[in-house]
N, CA, C, O and CB atoms as a CASP TS submission, in Angstrom:
PFRMAT TS
TARGET T0000
AUTHOR 0000-0000-0000
METHOD Language model
MODEL 1
PARENT N/A
ATOM      1  N   MET     1     197.825  98.491 124.813  1.00  0.00           N
ATOM      2  CA  MET     1     196.734  97.922 124.064  1.00  0.00           C
ATOM      3  C   MET     1     196.744  98.534 122.668  1.00  0.00           C
ATOM      4  O   MET     1     196.938  99.739 122.509  1.00  0.00           O
ATOM      5  CB  MET     1     195.381  98.161 124.780  1.00  0.00           C
ATOM      6  N   SER     2     196.543  97.730 121.705  1.00  0.00           N
ATOM      7  CA  SER     2     196.606  98.224 120.333  1.00  0.00           C
ATOM      8  C   SER     2     195.257  98.772 119.894  1.00  0.00           C
ATOM      9  O   SER     2     194.236  98.515 120.532  1.00  0.00           O
ATOM     10  CB  SER     2     197.058  97.114 119.382  1.00  0.00           C
ATOM     11  N   ALA     3     195.258  99.525 118.807  1.00  0.00           N
ATOM     12  CA  ALA     3     194.028 100.128 118.281  1.00  0.00           C
ATOM     13  C   ALA     3     193.070  99.060 117.779  1.00  0.00           C
ATOM     14  O   ALA     3     191.854  99.218 117.888  1.00  0.00           O
ATOM     15  CB  ALA     3     194.352 101.114 117.152  1.00  0.00           C
ATOM     16  N   ALA     4     193.594  97.995 117.240  1.00  0.00           N
ATOM     17  CA  ALA     4     192.739  96.929 116.729  1.00  0.00           C
ATOM     18  C   ALA     4     192.039  96.202 117.838  1.00  0.00           C
ATOM     19  O   ALA     4     190.916  95.735 117.647  1.00  0.00           O
ATOM     20  CB  ALA     4     193.538  95.957 115.913  1.00  0.00           C
ATOM     21  N   ALA     5     192.654  96.087 118.983  1.00  0.00           N
ATOM     22  CA  ALA     5     192.049  95.372 120.106  1.00  0.00           C
ATOM     23  C   ALA     5     190.940  96.179 120.743  1.00  0.00           C
ATOM     24  O   ALA     5     190.038  95.585 121.334  1.00  0.00           O
ATOM     25  CB  ALA     5     193.098  95.030 121.146  1.00  0.00           C
ATOM     26  N   SER     6     190.953  97.507 120.657  1.00  0.00           N
ATOM     27  CA  SER     6     189.922  98.319 121.279  1.00  0.00           C
ATOM     28  C   SER     6     188.649  98.409 120.449  1.00  0.00           C
ATOM     29  O   SER     6     187.595  98.764 120.977  1.00  0.00           O
ATOM     30  CB  SER     6     190.450  99.693 121.534  1.00  0.00           C
ATOM     31  N   GLN     7     188.726  98.097 119.170  1.00  0.00           N
ATOM     32  CA  GLN     7     187.549  98.134 118.328  1.00  0.00           C
ATOM     33  C   GLN     7     186.779  96.805 118.446  1.00  0.00           C
ATOM     34  O   GLN     7     187.384  95.739 118.557  1.00  0.00           O
ATOM     35  CB  GLN     7     187.947  98.414 116.858  1.00  0.00           C
ATOM     36  N   PRO     8     185.456  96.882 118.422  1.00  0.00           N
ATOM     37  CA  PRO     8     184.693  95.639 118.511  1.00  0.00           C
ATOM     38  C   PRO     8     184.898  94.787 117.260  1.00  0.00           C
ATOM     39  O   PRO     8     185.137  95.300 116.167  1.00  0.00           O
ATOM     40  CB  PRO     8     183.198  95.940 118.710  1.00  0.00           C
ATOM     41  N   ALA     9     184.800  93.510 117.448  1.00  0.00           N
ATOM     42  CA  ALA     9     184.975  92.607 116.324  1.00  0.00           C
ATOM     43  C   ALA     9     183.802  92.781 115.350  1.00  0.00           C
ATOM     44  O   ALA     9     182.637  92.746 115.746  1.00  0.00           O
ATOM     45  CB  ALA     9     185.081  91.134 116.812  1.00  0.00           C
ATOM     46  N   THR    10     184.125  92.961 114.118  1.00  0.00           N
ATOM     47  CA  THR    10     183.083  93.102 113.099  1.00  0.00           C
ATOM     48  C   THR    10     182.776  91.732 112.531  1.00  0.00           C
ATOM     49  O   THR    10     183.672  90.959 112.193  1.00  0.00           O
ATOM     50  CB  THR    10     183.516  94.085 111.970  1.00  0.00           C
ATOM     51  N   SER    11     181.511  91.459 112.436  1.00  0.00           N
ATOM     52  CA  SER    11     181.106  90.184 111.827  1.00  0.00           C
ATOM     53  C   SER    11     180.579  90.454 110.428  1.00  0.00           C
ATOM     54  O   SER    11     179.881  91.439 110.189  1.00  0.00           O
ATOM     55  CB  SER    11     180.024  89.457 112.693  1.00  0.00           C
ATOM     56  N   GLU    12     180.910  89.606 109.550  1.00  0.00           N
ATOM     57  CA  GLU    12     180.427  89.764 108.181  1.00  0.00           C
ATOM     58  C   GLU    12     179.001  89.249 108.099  1.00  0.00           C
ATOM     59  O   GLU    12     178.691  88.151 108.560  1.00  0.00           O
ATOM     60  CB  GLU    12     181.342  89.018 107.171  1.00  0.00           C
ATOM     61  N   ALA    13     178.145  90.060 107.505  1.00  0.00           N
ATOM     62  CA  ALA    13     176.750  89.673 107.365  1.00  0.00           C
ATOM     63  C   ALA    13     176.615  88.653 106.244  1.00  0.00           C
ATOM     64  O   ALA    13     177.221  88.784 105.180  1.00  0.00           O
ATOM     65  CB  ALA    13     175.861  90.905 107.095  1.00  0.00           C
ATOM     66  N   LYS    14     175.810  87.642 106.509  1.00  0.00           N
ATOM     67  CA  LYS    14     175.573  86.650 105.473  1.00  0.00           C
ATOM     68  C   LYS    14     174.481  87.186 104.538  1.00  0.00           C
ATOM     69  O   LYS    14     173.460  87.702 104.993  1.00  0.00           O
ATOM     70  CB  LYS    14     175.165  85.266 106.095  1.00  0.00           C
ATOM     71  N   VAL    15     174.703  87.062 103.271  1.00  0.00           N
ATOM     72  CA  VAL    15     173.744  87.506 102.278  1.00  0.00           C
ATOM     73  C   VAL    15     172.963  86.312 101.798  1.00  0.00           C
ATOM     74  O   VAL    15     173.535  85.353 101.280  1.00  0.00           O
ATOM     75  CB  VAL    15     174.437  88.222 101.104  1.00  0.00           C
ATOM     76  N   ILE    16     171.663  86.364 101.968  1.00  0.00           N
ATOM     77  CA  ILE    16     170.782  85.292 101.520  1.00  0.00           C
ATOM     78  C   ILE    16     170.089  85.754 100.258  1.00  0.00           C
ATOM     79  O   ILE    16     169.398  86.773 100.257  1.00  0.00           O
ATOM     80  CB  ILE    16     169.749  84.900 102.617  1.00  0.00           C
ATOM     81  N   VAL    17     170.268  85.021  99.205  1.00  0.00           N
ATOM     82  CA  VAL    17     169.637  85.365  97.933  1.00  0.00           C
ATOM     83  C   VAL    17     168.384  84.503  97.781  1.00  0.00           C
ATOM     84  O   VAL    17     168.455  83.274  97.794  1.00  0.00           O
ATOM     85  CB  VAL    17     170.626  85.154  96.725  1.00  0.00           C
ATOM     86  N   ALA    18     167.267  85.151  97.640  1.00  0.00           N
ATOM     87  CA  ALA    18     165.986  84.439  97.512  1.00  0.00           C
ATOM     88  C   ALA    18     165.776  84.016  96.058  1.00  0.00           C
ATOM     89  O   ALA    18     166.090  84.743  95.116  1.00  0.00           O
ATOM     90  CB  ALA    18     164.801  85.333  97.997  1.00  0.00           C
ATOM     91  N   THR    19     165.246  82.844  95.925  1.00  0.00           N
ATOM     92  CA  THR    19     164.897  82.358  94.588  1.00  0.00           C
ATOM     93  C   THR    19     163.553  82.969  94.188  1.00  0.00           C
ATOM     94  O   THR    19     162.600  82.892  94.964  1.00  0.00           O
ATOM     95  CB  THR    19     164.837  80.786  94.550  1.00  0.00           C
ATOM     96  N   PRO    20     163.448  83.563  93.021  1.00  0.00           N
ATOM     97  CA  PRO    20     162.162  84.139  92.629  1.00  0.00           C
ATOM     98  C   PRO    20     161.111  83.042  92.456  1.00  0.00           C
ATOM     99  O   PRO    20     161.377  81.989  91.877  1.00  0.00           O
ATOM    100  CB  PRO    20     162.308  84.949  91.324  1.00  0.00           C
ATOM    101  N   ARG    21     159.922  83.313  92.970  1.00  0.00           N
ATOM    102  CA  ARG    21     158.861  82.323  92.906  1.00  0.00           C
ATOM    103  C   ARG    21     158.130  82.330  91.570  1.00  0.00           C
ATOM    104  O   ARG    21     157.573  81.315  91.152  1.00  0.00           O
ATOM    105  CB  ARG    21     157.883  82.555  94.019  1.00  0.00           C
ATOM    106  N   LEU    22     158.134  83.468  90.911  1.00  0.00           N
ATOM    107  CA  LEU    22     157.411  83.600  89.641  1.00  0.00           C
ATOM    108  C   LEU    22     158.361  84.086  88.568  1.00  0.00           C
ATOM    109  O   LEU    22     159.306  84.835  88.817  1.00  0.00           O
ATOM    110  CB  LEU    22     156.208  84.568  89.779  1.00  0.00           C
ATOM    111  N   ARG    23     158.069  83.627  87.369  1.00  0.00           N
ATOM    112  CA  ARG    23     158.836  84.145  86.235  1.00  0.00           C
ATOM    113  C   ARG    23     158.291  85.510  85.852  1.00  0.00           C
ATOM    114  O   ARG    23     157.082  85.728  85.939  1.00  0.00           O
ATOM    115  CB  ARG    23     158.780  83.169  85.023  1.00  0.00           C
ATOM    116  N   PRO    24     159.132  86.423  85.436  1.00  0.00           N
ATOM    117  CA  PRO    24     158.599  87.726  85.022  1.00  0.00           C
ATOM    118  C   PRO    24     157.775  87.602  83.748  1.00  0.00           C
ATOM    119  O   PRO    24     158.097  86.830  82.845  1.00  0.00           O
ATOM    120  CB  PRO    24     159.739  88.730  84.810  1.00  0.00           C
ATOM    121  N   CYS    25     156.721  88.372  83.706  1.00  0.00           N
ATOM    122  CA  CYS    25     155.824  88.351  82.551  1.00  0.00           C
ATOM    123  C   CYS    25     156.182  89.519  81.635  1.00  0.00           C
ATOM    124  O   CYS    25     156.253  90.663  82.085  1.00  0.00           O
ATOM    125  CB  CYS    25     154.323  88.426  82.996  1.00  0.00           C
ATOM    126  N   GLY    26     156.399  89.244  80.392  1.00  0.00           N
ATOM    127  CA  GLY    26     156.745  90.310  79.457  1.00  0.00           C
ATOM    128  C   GLY    26     155.538  90.881  78.729  1.00  0.00           C
ATOM    129  O   GLY    26     155.666  91.855  77.989  1.00  0.00           O
ATOM    130  N   GLY    27     154.351  90.277  78.934  1.00  0.00           N
ATOM    131  CA  GLY    27     153.167  90.732  78.233  1.00  0.00           C
ATOM    132  C   GLY    27     152.366  91.725  79.039  1.00  0.00           C
ATOM    133  O   GLY    27     152.885  92.404  79.925  1.00  0.00           O
ATOM    134  N   ALA    28     151.089  91.795  78.713  1.00  0.00           N
ATOM    135  CA  ALA    28     150.180  92.725  79.388  1.00  0.00           C
ATOM    136  C   ALA    28     149.968  92.286  80.825  1.00  0.00           C
ATOM    137  O   ALA    28     149.950  91.090  81.116  1.00  0.00           O
ATOM    138  CB  ALA    28     148.827  92.813  78.648  1.00  0.00           C
ATOM    139  N   ALA    29     149.809  93.246  81.723  1.00  0.00           N
ATOM    140  CA  ALA    29     149.586  92.929  83.144  1.00  0.00           C
ATOM    141  C   ALA    29     148.278  92.165  83.347  1.00  0.00           C
ATOM    142  O   ALA    29     148.159  91.353  84.264  1.00  0.00           O
ATOM    143  CB  ALA    29     149.571  94.219  83.984  1.00  0.00           C
ATOM    144  N   LEU    30     147.301  92.434  82.483  1.00  0.00           N
ATOM    145  CA  LEU    30     146.018  91.721  82.598  1.00  0.00           C
ATOM    146  C   LEU    30     146.167  90.219  82.409  1.00  0.00           C
ATOM    147  O   LEU    30     145.408  89.437  82.981  1.00  0.00           O
ATOM    148  CB  LEU    30     145.030  92.260  81.579  1.00  0.00           C
ATOM    149  N   LEU    31     147.134  89.822  81.616  1.00  0.00           N
ATOM    150  CA  LEU    31     147.312  88.401  81.328  1.00  0.00           C
ATOM    151  C   LEU    31     148.454  87.767  82.132  1.00  0.00           C
ATOM    152  O   LEU    31     148.849  86.637  81.847  1.00  0.00           O
ATOM    153  CB  LEU    31     147.568  88.212  79.849  1.00  0.00           C
ATOM    154  N   SER    32     148.984  88.473  83.120  1.00  0.00           N
ATOM    155  CA  SER    32     150.119  87.946  83.872  1.00  0.00           C
ATOM    156  C   SER    32     149.719  86.831  84.826  1.00  0.00           C
ATOM    157  O   SER    32     150.552  85.988  85.158  1.00  0.00           O
ATOM    158  CB  SER    32     150.785  89.056  84.643  1.00  0.00           C
ATOM    159  N   TYR    33     148.498  86.800  85.266  1.00  0.00           N
ATOM    160  CA  TYR    33     147.984  85.735  86.117  1.00  0.00           C
ATOM    161  C   TYR    33     146.725  85.172  85.473  1.00  0.00           C
ATOM    162  O   TYR    33     146.016  85.881  84.759  1.00  0.00           O
ATOM    163  CB  TYR    33     147.694  86.252  87.561  1.00  0.00           C
ATOM    164  N   GLY    34     146.455  83.919  85.722  1.00  0.00           N
ATOM    165  CA  GLY    34     145.320  83.262  85.060  1.00  0.00           C
ATOM    166  C   GLY    34     143.968  83.781  85.467  1.00  0.00           C
ATOM    167  O   GLY    34     143.029  83.720  84.674  1.00  0.00           O
ATOM    168  N   PHE    35     143.828  84.299  86.696  1.00  0.00           N
ATOM    169  CA  PHE    35     142.535  84.743  87.172  1.00  0.00           C
ATOM    170  C   PHE    35     142.190  86.159  86.755  1.00  0.00           C
ATOM    171  O   PHE    35     141.024  86.546  86.829  1.00  0.00           O
ATOM    172  CB  PHE    35     142.488  84.639  88.646  1.00  0.00           C
ATOM    173  N   ARG    36     143.164  86.945  86.318  1.00  0.00           N
ATOM    174  CA  ARG    36     142.923  88.369  86.068  1.00  0.00           C
ATOM    175  C   ARG    36     141.925  88.655  84.944  1.00  0.00           C
ATOM    176  O   ARG    36     141.141  89.594  85.087  1.00  0.00           O
ATOM    177  CB  ARG    36     144.217  89.036  85.746  1.00  0.00           C
ATOM    178  N   PRO    37     141.902  87.916  83.848  1.00  0.00           N
ATOM    179  CA  PRO    37     140.911  88.240  82.817  1.00  0.00           C
ATOM    180  C   PRO    37     139.481  88.048  83.278  1.00  0.00           C
ATOM    181  O   PRO    37     138.577  88.655  82.704  1.00  0.00           O
ATOM    182  CB  PRO    37     141.151  87.403  81.600  1.00  0.00           C
ATOM    183  N   PHE    38     139.236  87.232  84.286  1.00  0.00           N
ATOM    184  CA  PHE    38     137.871  86.949  84.714  1.00  0.00           C
ATOM    185  C   PHE    38     137.231  88.110  85.453  1.00  0.00           C
ATOM    186  O   PHE    38     136.004  88.206  85.464  1.00  0.00           O
ATOM    187  CB  PHE    38     137.854  85.732  85.588  1.00  0.00           C
ATOM    188  N   PHE    39     138.005  89.004  86.075  1.00  0.00           N
ATOM    189  CA  PHE    39     137.429  90.131  86.786  1.00  0.00           C
ATOM    190  C   PHE    39     136.758  91.130  85.828  1.00  0.00           C
ATOM    191  O   PHE    39     135.610  91.504  86.069  1.00  0.00           O
ATOM    192  CB  PHE    39     138.507  90.832  87.602  1.00  0.00           C
ATOM    193  N   PRO    40     137.425  91.576  84.753  1.00  0.00           N
ATOM    194  CA  PRO    40     136.710  92.487  83.847  1.00  0.00           C
ATOM    195  C   PRO    40     135.560  91.811  83.131  1.00  0.00           C
ATOM    196  O   PRO    40     134.514  92.423  82.917  1.00  0.00           O
ATOM    197  CB  PRO    40     137.663  93.061  82.827  1.00  0.00           C
ATOM    198  N   VAL    41     135.745  90.545  82.755  1.00  0.00           N
ATOM    199  CA  VAL    41     134.667  89.832  82.061  1.00  0.00           C
ATOM    200  C   VAL    41     133.472  89.667  82.993  1.00  0.00           C
ATOM    201  O   VAL    41     132.326  89.810  82.567  1.00  0.00           O
ATOM    202  CB  VAL    41     135.155  88.448  81.554  1.00  0.00           C
ATOM    203  N   GLY    42     133.736  89.365  84.267  1.00  0.00           N
ATOM    204  CA  GLY    42     132.653  89.218  85.232  1.00  0.00           C
ATOM    205  C   GLY    42     131.900  90.504  85.472  1.00  0.00           C
ATOM    206  O   GLY    42     130.679  90.483  85.624  1.00  0.00           O
ATOM    207  N   SER    43     132.602  91.625  85.511  1.00  0.00           N
ATOM    208  CA  SER    43     131.910  92.897  85.721  1.00  0.00           C
ATOM    209  C   SER    43     131.101  93.295  84.501  1.00  0.00           C
ATOM    210  O   SER    43     130.018  93.862  84.646  1.00  0.00           O
ATOM    211  CB  SER    43     132.907  93.995  86.061  1.00  0.00           C
ATOM    212  N   ILE    44     131.587  93.019  83.317  1.00  0.00           N
ATOM    213  CA  ILE    44     130.802  93.292  82.100  1.00  0.00           C
ATOM    214  C   ILE    44     129.561  92.418  82.063  1.00  0.00           C
ATOM    215  O   ILE    44     128.472  92.889  81.735  1.00  0.00           O
ATOM    216  CB  ILE    44     131.653  93.056  80.831  1.00  0.00           C
ATOM    217  N   TYR    45     129.726  91.127  82.403  1.00  0.00           N
ATOM    218  CA  TYR    45     128.578  90.212  82.436  1.00  0.00           C
ATOM    219  C   TYR    45     127.527  90.686  83.448  1.00  0.00           C
ATOM    220  O   TYR    45     126.329  90.620  83.172  1.00  0.00           O
ATOM    221  CB  TYR    45     129.043  88.780  82.784  1.00  0.00           C
ATOM    222  N   ALA    46     127.967  91.161  84.609  1.00  0.00           N
ATOM    223  CA  ALA    46     127.028  91.607  85.630  1.00  0.00           C
ATOM    224  C   ALA    46     126.182  92.778  85.127  1.00  0.00           C
ATOM    225  O   ALA    46     124.970  92.813  85.339  1.00  0.00           O
ATOM    226  CB  ALA    46     127.780  92.007  86.902  1.00  0.00           C
ATOM    227  N   GLY    47     126.825  93.725  84.465  1.00  0.00           N
ATOM    228  CA  GLY    47     126.071  94.871  83.946  1.00  0.00           C
ATOM    229  C   GLY    47     125.100  94.500  82.853  1.00  0.00           C
ATOM    230  O   GLY    47     123.973  94.994  82.816  1.00  0.00           O
ATOM    231  N   VAL    48     125.540  93.623  81.954  1.00  0.00           N
ATOM    232  CA  VAL    48     124.652  93.191  80.850  1.00  0.00           C
ATOM    233  C   VAL    48     123.532  92.328  81.388  1.00  0.00           C
ATOM    234  O   VAL    48     122.401  92.443  80.918  1.00  0.00           O
ATOM    235  CB  VAL    48     125.444  92.413  79.767  1.00  0.00           C
ATOM    236  N   ALA    49     123.802  91.474  82.351  1.00  0.00           N
ATOM    237  CA  ALA    49     122.765  90.589  82.895  1.00  0.00           C
ATOM    238  C   ALA    49     121.664  91.393  83.577  1.00  0.00           C
ATOM    239  O   ALA    49     120.486  91.056  83.458  1.00  0.00           O
ATOM    240  CB  ALA    49     123.378  89.587  83.889  1.00  0.00           C
ATOM    241  N   VAL    50     122.036  92.449  84.287  1.00  0.00           N
ATOM    242  CA  VAL    50     121.011  93.280  84.940  1.00  0.00           C
ATOM    243  C   VAL    50     120.157  93.965  83.876  1.00  0.00           C
ATOM    244  O   VAL    50     118.935  94.027  84.013  1.00  0.00           O
ATOM    245  CB  VAL    50     121.667  94.342  85.881  1.00  0.00           C
ATOM    246  N   LEU    51     120.775  94.472  82.833  1.00  0.00           N
ATOM    247  CA  LEU    51     120.008  95.144  81.786  1.00  0.00           C
ATOM    248  C   LEU    51     119.082  94.178  81.058  1.00  0.00           C
ATOM    249  O   LEU    51     118.013  94.587  80.604  1.00  0.00           O
ATOM    250  CB  LEU    51     120.947  95.808  80.792  1.00  0.00           C
ATOM    251  N   LEU    52     119.453  92.941  80.938  1.00  0.00           N
ATOM    252  CA  LEU    52     118.593  91.940  80.299  1.00  0.00           C
ATOM    253  C   LEU    52     117.542  91.381  81.261  1.00  0.00           C
ATOM    254  O   LEU    52     116.434  91.035  80.850  1.00  0.00           O
ATOM    255  CB  LEU    52     119.442  90.800  79.749  1.00  0.00           C
ATOM    256  N   TRP    53     117.896  91.299  82.527  1.00  0.00           N
ATOM    257  CA  TRP    53     117.016  90.674  83.496  1.00  0.00           C
ATOM    258  C   TRP    53     115.845  91.587  83.904  1.00  0.00           C
ATOM    259  O   TRP    53     114.738  91.095  84.122  1.00  0.00           O
ATOM    260  CB  TRP    53     117.814  90.276  84.720  1.00  0.00           C
ATOM    261  N   LEU    54     116.069  92.885  84.010  1.00  0.00           N
ATOM    262  CA  LEU    54     115.020  93.789  84.467  1.00  0.00           C
ATOM    263  C   LEU    54     113.765  93.748  83.583  1.00  0.00           C
ATOM    264  O   LEU    54     112.666  93.653  84.129  1.00  0.00           O
ATOM    265  CB  LEU    54     115.558  95.199  84.520  1.00  0.00           C
ATOM    266  N   PRO    55     113.867  93.816  82.258  1.00  0.00           N
ATOM    267  CA  PRO    55     112.645  93.724  81.460  1.00  0.00           C
ATOM    268  C   PRO    55     111.940  92.366  81.617  1.00  0.00           C
ATOM    269  O   PRO    55     110.712  92.293  81.567  1.00  0.00           O
ATOM    270  CB  PRO    55     112.973  93.967  79.992  1.00  0.00           C
ATOM    271  N   MET    56     112.708  91.314  81.805  1.00  0.00           N
ATOM    272  CA  MET    56     112.090  90.007  82.031  1.00  0.00           C
ATOM    273  C   MET    56     111.381  89.960  83.388  1.00  0.00           C
ATOM    274  O   MET    56     110.312  89.361  83.507  1.00  0.00           O
ATOM    275  CB  MET    56     113.150  88.895  81.949  1.00  0.00           C
ATOM    276  N   PHE    57     111.959  90.576  84.387  1.00  0.00           N
ATOM    277  CA  PHE    57     111.370  90.564  85.727  1.00  0.00           C
ATOM    278  C   PHE    57     110.061  91.327  85.748  1.00  0.00           C
ATOM    279  O   PHE    57     109.121  90.912  86.427  1.00  0.00           O
ATOM    280  CB  PHE    57     112.339  91.160  86.748  1.00  0.00           C
ATOM    281  N   TYR    58     109.975  92.426  85.027  1.00  0.00           N
ATOM    282  CA  TYR    58     108.751  93.231  85.003  1.00  0.00           C
ATOM    283  C   TYR    58     107.748  92.760  83.967  1.00  0.00           C
ATOM    284  O   TYR    58     106.697  93.381  83.814  1.00  0.00           O
ATOM    285  CB  TYR    58     109.090  94.667  84.743  1.00  0.00           C
ATOM    286  N   GLY    59     108.036  91.689  83.256  1.00  0.00           N
ATOM    287  CA  GLY    59     107.088  91.105  82.320  1.00  0.00           C
ATOM    288  C   GLY    59     107.045  91.778  80.960  1.00  0.00           C
ATOM    289  O   GLY    59     106.130  91.508  80.182  1.00  0.00           O
ATOM    290  N   GLN    60     107.992  92.636  80.645  1.00  0.00           N
ATOM    291  CA  GLN    60     107.992  93.295  79.347  1.00  0.00           C
ATOM    292  C   GLN    60     108.556  92.364  78.264  1.00  0.00           C
ATOM    293  O   GLN    60     108.188  92.484  77.096  1.00  0.00           O
ATOM    294  CB  GLN    60     108.807  94.599  79.411  1.00  0.00           C
ATOM    295  N   VAL    61     109.421  91.462  78.634  1.00  0.00           N
ATOM    296  CA  VAL    61     109.976  90.479  77.707  1.00  0.00           C
ATOM    297  C   VAL    61     109.667  89.113  78.288  1.00  0.00           C
ATOM    298  O   VAL    61     109.925  88.845  79.461  1.00  0.00           O
ATOM    299  CB  VAL    61     111.527  90.680  77.484  1.00  0.00           C
ATOM    300  N   ALA    62     109.113  88.258  77.446  1.00  0.00           N
ATOM    301  CA  ALA    62     108.761  86.925  77.913  1.00  0.00           C
ATOM    302  C   ALA    62     109.719  85.909  77.297  1.00  0.00           C
ATOM    303  O   ALA    62     110.038  85.971  76.109  1.00  0.00           O
ATOM    304  CB  ALA    62     107.288  86.582  77.559  1.00  0.00           C
ATOM    305  N   ILE    63     110.162  84.987  78.122  1.00  0.00           N
ATOM    306  CA  ILE    63     110.989  83.884  77.645  1.00  0.00           C
ATOM    307  C   ILE    63     110.209  82.593  77.891  1.00  0.00           C
ATOM    308  O   ILE    63     109.447  82.488  78.852  1.00  0.00           O
ATOM    309  CB  ILE    63     112.397  83.857  78.364  1.00  0.00           C
ATOM    310  N   SER    64     110.406  81.635  77.027  1.00  0.00           N
ATOM    311  CA  SER    64     109.676  80.378  77.184  1.00  0.00           C
ATOM    312  C   SER    64     110.457  79.472  78.135  1.00  0.00           C
ATOM    313  O   SER    64     111.445  78.845  77.753  1.00  0.00           O
ATOM    314  CB  SER    64     109.453  79.678  75.802  1.00  0.00           C
ATOM    315  N   THR    65     109.994  79.422  79.363  1.00  0.00           N
ATOM    316  CA  THR    65     110.620  78.615  80.390  1.00  0.00           C
ATOM    317  C   THR    65     109.591  78.229  81.434  1.00  0.00           C
ATOM    318  O   THR    65     108.531  78.847  81.525  1.00  0.00           O
ATOM    319  CB  THR    65     111.791  79.363  81.034  1.00  0.00           C
ATOM    320  N   ALA    66     109.892  77.229  82.208  1.00  0.00           N
ATOM    321  CA  ALA    66     108.984  76.781  83.269  1.00  0.00           C
ATOM    322  C   ALA    66     109.080  77.668  84.506  1.00  0.00           C
ATOM    323  O   ALA    66     108.204  77.617  85.368  1.00  0.00           O
ATOM    324  CB  ALA    66     109.288  75.334  83.648  1.00  0.00           C
ATOM    325  N   PHE    67     110.127  78.476  84.604  1.00  0.00           N
ATOM    326  CA  PHE    67     110.339  79.314  85.779  1.00  0.00           C
ATOM    327  C   PHE    67     109.766  80.700  85.567  1.00  0.00           C
ATOM    328  O   PHE    67     109.806  81.244  84.464  1.00  0.00           O
ATOM    329  CB  PHE    67     111.821  79.407  86.111  1.00  0.00           C
ATOM    330  N   THR    68     109.238  81.258  86.632  1.00  0.00           N
ATOM    331  CA  THR    68     108.825  82.660  86.590  1.00  0.00           C
ATOM    332  C   THR    68     110.080  83.522  86.798  1.00  0.00           C
ATOM    333  O   THR    68     111.111  83.021  87.248  1.00  0.00           O
ATOM    334  CB  THR    68     107.721  82.971  87.685  1.00  0.00           C
ATOM    335  N   PRO    69     109.990  84.803  86.474  1.00  0.00           N
ATOM    336  CA  PRO    69     111.177  85.659  86.730  1.00  0.00           C
ATOM    337  C   PRO    69     111.618  85.635  88.197  1.00  0.00           C
ATOM    338  O   PRO    69     112.812  85.671  88.492  1.00  0.00           O
ATOM    339  CB  PRO    69     110.877  87.108  86.319  1.00  0.00           C
ATOM    340  N   TRP    70     110.651  85.574  89.108  1.00  0.00           N
ATOM    341  CA  TRP    70     111.018  85.517  90.512  1.00  0.00           C
ATOM    342  C   TRP    70     111.783  84.231  90.835  1.00  0.00           C
ATOM    343  O   TRP    70     112.742  84.265  91.607  1.00  0.00           O
ATOM    344  CB  TRP    70     109.770  85.624  91.384  1.00  0.00           C
ATOM    345  N   ASP    71     111.370  83.092  90.254  1.00  0.00           N
ATOM    346  CA  ASP    71     112.065  81.820  90.469  1.00  0.00           C
ATOM    347  C   ASP    71     113.490  81.886  89.892  1.00  0.00           C
ATOM    348  O   ASP    71     114.430  81.370  90.497  1.00  0.00           O
ATOM    349  CB  ASP    71     111.270  80.648  89.821  1.00  0.00           C
ATOM    350  N   TRP    72     113.644  82.517  88.732  1.00  0.00           N
ATOM    351  CA  TRP    72     114.989  82.669  88.183  1.00  0.00           C
ATOM    352  C   TRP    72     115.864  83.516  89.099  1.00  0.00           C
ATOM    353  O   TRP    72     117.046  83.230  89.290  1.00  0.00           O
ATOM    354  CB  TRP    72     114.928  83.295  86.791  1.00  0.00           C
ATOM    355  N   HIS    73     115.262  84.568  89.664  1.00  0.00           N
ATOM    356  CA  HIS    73     116.010  85.427  90.574  1.00  0.00           C
ATOM    357  C   HIS    73     116.477  84.630  91.806  1.00  0.00           C
ATOM    358  O   HIS    73     117.636  84.718  92.211  1.00  0.00           O
ATOM    359  CB  HIS    73     115.142  86.634  91.008  1.00  0.00           C
ATOM    360  N   VAL    74     115.587  83.879  92.369  1.00  0.00           N
ATOM    361  CA  VAL    74     115.933  83.049  93.541  1.00  0.00           C
ATOM    362  C   VAL    74     117.012  82.044  93.159  1.00  0.00           C
ATOM    363  O   VAL    74     117.952  81.834  93.926  1.00  0.00           O
ATOM    364  CB  VAL    74     114.675  82.307  94.095  1.00  0.00           C
ATOM    365  N   HIS    75     116.899  81.421  91.994  1.00  0.00           N
ATOM    366  CA  HIS    75     117.894  80.456  91.537  1.00  0.00           C
ATOM    367  C   HIS    75     119.270  81.096  91.401  1.00  0.00           C
ATOM    368  O   HIS    75     120.267  80.531  91.848  1.00  0.00           O
ATOM    369  CB  HIS    75     117.468  79.849  90.207  1.00  0.00           C
ATOM    370  N   GLU    76     119.325  82.262  90.791  1.00  0.00           N
ATOM    371  CA  GLU    76     120.612  82.939  90.582  1.00  0.00           C
ATOM    372  C   GLU    76     121.206  83.447  91.886  1.00  0.00           C
ATOM    373  O   GLU    76     122.427  83.462  92.039  1.00  0.00           O
ATOM    374  CB  GLU    76     120.445  84.100  89.611  1.00  0.00           C
ATOM    375  N   MET    77     120.371  83.861  92.824  1.00  0.00           N
ATOM    376  CA  MET    77     120.895  84.316  94.117  1.00  0.00           C
ATOM    377  C   MET    77     121.443  83.144  94.918  1.00  0.00           C
ATOM    378  O   MET    77     122.404  83.316  95.669  1.00  0.00           O
ATOM    379  CB  MET    77     119.802  85.039  94.922  1.00  0.00           C
ATOM    380  N   LEU    78     120.865  81.970  94.782  1.00  0.00           N
ATOM    381  CA  LEU    78     121.338  80.805  95.513  1.00  0.00           C
ATOM    382  C   LEU    78     122.504  80.116  94.818  1.00  0.00           C
ATOM    383  O   LEU    78     123.495  79.773  95.462  1.00  0.00           O
ATOM    384  CB  LEU    78     120.210  79.827  95.703  1.00  0.00           C
ATOM    385  N   PHE    79     122.395  79.911  93.512  1.00  0.00           N
ATOM    386  CA  PHE    79     123.372  79.106  92.785  1.00  0.00           C
ATOM    387  C   PHE    79     124.222  79.905  91.811  1.00  0.00           C
ATOM    388  O   PHE    79     125.231  79.401  91.318  1.00  0.00           O
ATOM    389  CB  PHE    79     122.671  78.022  92.045  1.00  0.00           C
ATOM    390  N   GLY    80     123.834  81.145  91.524  1.00  0.00           N
ATOM    391  CA  GLY    80     124.369  82.058  90.585  1.00  0.00           C
ATOM    392  C   GLY    80     125.709  81.953  90.075  1.00  0.00           C
ATOM    393  O   GLY    80     126.125  82.775  89.259  1.00  0.00           O
TER
END
């Protein structure tokens, strides 16, 4: 029996090359996806809105509207 016959047959592995789904972004990571700028803007808006809403809720600042501060709060919690 020869040396080649005693060794197990080696199979060549097939190499599968995946197609990239996204193009690489050369700019800022914040702008690499369309939704990313909305997260920091949303968090800034949330902080500013609370600071503006609290004086209105306690009646220190009056706005000319048909809704009371409580009604605005209910509206924003439901539809916000």
